[in-house]
N, C-alpha and C positions, 0 to 999 in steps of 0.2 A: 288696526288691530287683527284683522283677519290673515293680514300678509304676515305678523310676527306669529300667529298660531301655526299657519302653513310652514313657515321656516323651521320654527322648533320641531314640529313633527316630521319633518323631512331630514333636521339634523339627528333627531333621535333615531329616526329608520336607518339612516346610514349608518350611525354609531352601533346600533345592533348589529346590522350586516357585516360591518367592520370587525367586531368583536367575534361574532360566529365563524367568519372566515380565518382568522387568526387560529382559534382553536382548533378547528376542524383541519385546515392547512398543515399545522405544525405537530398534528398526532400521526402516529403510525397505524399500520395495519397489521403488523404480524404479531404472533403470538411469542411469549418469551422463548419457548422451546425450539422456533424457527430462526431465532437470531444468532445461533450458533449450531451448526449442524456437520455431521460426517457422512459423507456419501460414497458407496462402494459400486462400482462399473463392473469389474472382473476381478478375478483372483489368481494372478500368475504365481507360479511356484516359488515358494519362500526359498528353496534353496539357492535361488540366483544371489539373494543377498549373503549367503554363506560363503560363496565361490567368488562374488564380485570384489575386487579390490580398489577399483577407482570410482569415485561417485561424482557427480556433477549437478550443482545447483545453481539456480538462476533467481535472482531478485529483479522485480521489474515494476515499475510504477507503471500501469497498462494505461492509464489516463483515460479509460473508458474507450479506449481504442479510436479516440478523438483527434490524434496527430497534434498538430500546432493550433489547432482550432479550440482548444480544452478550454482557454481563458478567454474566447472571442466571444462577443453577445450574437451569436449565430447559431442555427441548428442545421448540421450537414444531414444530407439525405441518406437513405439507408444505404444506397450503394456504395456511399462512401466509408460507411462503418464496415460493411462487408469486404470491402478491398483491404482494408487495413487488418480485419480478421484473417483473412486468406495470407496475407505478406507474414503476419505473425505465426500462423501456423507453418509456413514454409519454413521460417527461422527454426521453430522446436524442431521440425523433423530435420533439420541439418544439424542442430547442435545436440539433439537427443539428451535432453537433460532427466535426471532422476528424479528431481524435487523442482518445482516452481513456486516462489512465494510472490504474490499479486499484491499490490496496492491499486485502489480506485478502480475496482472492477464491479461493472453493473449486471443486477441479476433480473431487476424488471423495472426499468426507468424509462420514462418519456424520453428524457434526451438522445438515449441511443436505441430508439424505437423498439423498447421493451424486449429487446434480446436478452436472453440468459446467456451470458458471456463465458459463464464456468461451463455451462453444457456445452456450447459450441467448441470451447478449446479443448474439452475432454474428448468429444467425439472427432474433432479434426486431428487430434494428435494420438489419443489412444491410452490417456493414463488410466491406472485402474483405481484410483482412491483420490478423494478431495476432501477438503475441510474449509466451511466458509465462515467468515465472521460479519455480520451486517454493522455497519456504524453510521448509515444513513437511511432512516426508513420516515419518509414523509409523504403526506398526500399532496401537497404542492410546494415546491421551493419557489420564491420569487426572486431567482437570481439567473442570470446578471439582470441588473435594475433594469435596463432599458435596452432594447423594445420589449415589451412584455411577449412578443412572438417568440422570444429567445429563451423565456424562462424555463427553468429544467422541470417543472412542474412535479409529476409524481416520481418519486426517487425511493428506489431499494439499491444500496450499493455498498460496497465494504472491501474486505481481505479475503484471500483465499490461499490455499496450498493444495497444490497438486502434486501426486507422489505414486510413482511405481512400486511403493512398498505400504503395507497396512498402517493404518492410522489407527492409534490406540485411542487416544483423547485428544479432545481441542477446545482449548480455555478461551473465552473471550472476556479480557479484562480491560474494563473500560477506564482510560487513563485521566489526570485531573481534567477537568473543564476550563474553557476559557472564562475569564471572571470580568475581565475590564471593557466588556462590550455591552450594548442595551440589551435589555430583555430580550425583544422581538429579534435581535441578531442570535442569540444564543437559542432562540427558541427553533430556529430553522438550520442550525449549523450542524455539522455531523460531529459525531463522537471520535476521538482519538483512540485508536486501540491497541492493545499488545495482543497478538493472536500467539497462543502457546499451543503447540501441535507435538504430541509425543508419538512417534513412529516406531515399528519394528524392522529393523533392518537386519535379516539372517537371524542371528542370536543376539543380537544386541539393540538396545534402545536408545534412539536419538531423539532430541528434543530441538524443535526450531521454532524460535521466536520470531515473529513476523510484526513489524511496527511502520506506523506511519504516524510521525510527530508533527505537532503543532506548526504550521507555515508561516503565520503573520505574526505573532505574538511571543517576544523572546522569552519572558519570565514563564509563561506557560509552558514552553517549550523545554525549557530547564528543568522544571518540576517534574515534566513528565519525562524526561530522559533519566533524572533520578529515579521514578518509579521503575522504569524498565530496568536499570540496573540492579535494583533490589530483586526483582523478579530473576535475573539472571543468576545472582548470587544464591538464591535459595535452590537453584538447580545445578549449579556447576560441579558440585563434589558428588553427584549421584549420576549424572549424565554427559555424554558429549552434546555439546550445546553449540548450535549455530543461531547467531542473532543478525538478522537481515532485515532490510526495507529502506524507507524513506526518511531519512534524519532530518531533512529541511535544513541542513547547515553544512558548510565548506569544512575541509580540514583546518586547524589550527595553522598548520604551515603554509596555506593556499597562497600563491602568489597574489591572487587579487582576491579581496574581501569586499568592496564595494564597486560603484561604478559600471553595473552591468546595463549593457545597452537595453535589455528587455524588461528590466526592473530598475531604474536609476537611483531609487531611494533605498534600495536594499543595503544594509550595514551587518556585515558579519564580524566586526572587531570586538564585540563584547558578546558575553552570554555563550561561549563555543563550547556545545554540548557534546561534540565528538569528542574533545579532551576527556571528558569524563570516562569514555570506554577505552580510549588510547592508554590511560594512566591506570586502568583496572589490570593487574599483574598477570593474571590468567587470560585476558583476551589479547586478540592480534587480530589486525584488519587484513583482509586478503589481498588486497592490491600492493599493499606495502612489503609483504611477506611470500608473495608467490616467487617461484623459481624463475620466471620470466620478469624481468624488471621493464616496465614500462615508463613512458614520460608522464608529466603531470597532465599535458592534454590529453594523452591517450586514456587518462581515466575519468575524464569529465563526463557526466551523464545527464546534464541539463544546460539549455533546451537541446531537443535532438536534432534540430536543423543545423544550429551553429554553436556547439557545446562551449560553455565558458566556466563551468564549476562542477563539483562533485557533490551530489546530494544524496547518493545511494550508495549502501554500504552492505558488505557482509564480514561480519566479525566472527570468529570462533575461540572456542576453549582449545588451546593449544597444548594441554596437557593431554588431552584426548584425541586431537585431532590434527593432522598434517596437511598443510595447504600445499598443493601441488603446482597450481597455476591459476592466475585470476586475471581476467580482462573484460572491456566493455565492448557491446556489438553496437554496431551501426544499423538502425532500424528506424523509421518514422512513423510506425503506427501509434505513437504516444508522442507526448512531449518530453518523456524521459527516455533514456537509453537503459538497456537491460544490462546487468553484472553477472557474470559467471565465475564461479569458483570450482576448481576441480581438487578434490581431496581424498584422503584415505584416513581410516582409524588408526592410532598410534599402535595398536596392539598388532596391526599387521605389518608393521614396518619395524618393531623392536628385533 
């Protein structure tokens, strides 16, 4: 009897600890007003936007600067992240983008040694303005599952946009959440966002929609894509709009849609969400309509070490924006490669 009572007490105590840990770990620490912020670092002359004719935008899933170790059950040391940061800043100084949209950027996370990667990038390159949108605020993320030493733990991560031009507004829109997973999976999972940023570019207003769609569940990704398309439609008649980000889907005309060496179970034959955007009359995709034609292989953005597919896109409202050039850059500071689009406003070329 004593043994049974002791066992019951130990079990009850363990259950209480497990429940406490679940609610503590899956909770966040940020106040609602800090989930979406606009940051100003300096104020360059607005006249530059009036005279400038060609602009350059980059879309980059920065993979929290973890290179190809992103999905591996290990934690790289701080020097590893610092070296990737320096490599990326060198790229920025070479390319000189006016706008950069980021996915998977860490602001205060254990996995990246608590670096504020937005601050580091801004200080390294010199952007004047930034907007961030948090999509992962957890006290302890127990992933990867094993070993525990590789757990992400404290997590503050999300999307961001840096700009040389003033940011007027920054909206954080949470897309439909994944449903067909256990409650404990959903409790620790990130939000998928559409970050909608309005900017003042000279006398114009430009809207950039920065997205990161669901990676693993096709039906959820499809519904999220439909939400994003409705957001775009609500803006396209008022502003020039750029729709950028990690769509987590290959183009419908991709030569390979399954059998990838890094993810052999991946299948893009059904639910191709990119088709939704390609069919939208006012939208065009930069790689397809850039003046310099590139091969399918040159358009691949993932994985960065041996690219086999295109997951990242820049779409634009072609009634308002003219695509001059588009290409993918070779860099291994993330598991994705960044995409660049050079563009002008249509009223400049009429």
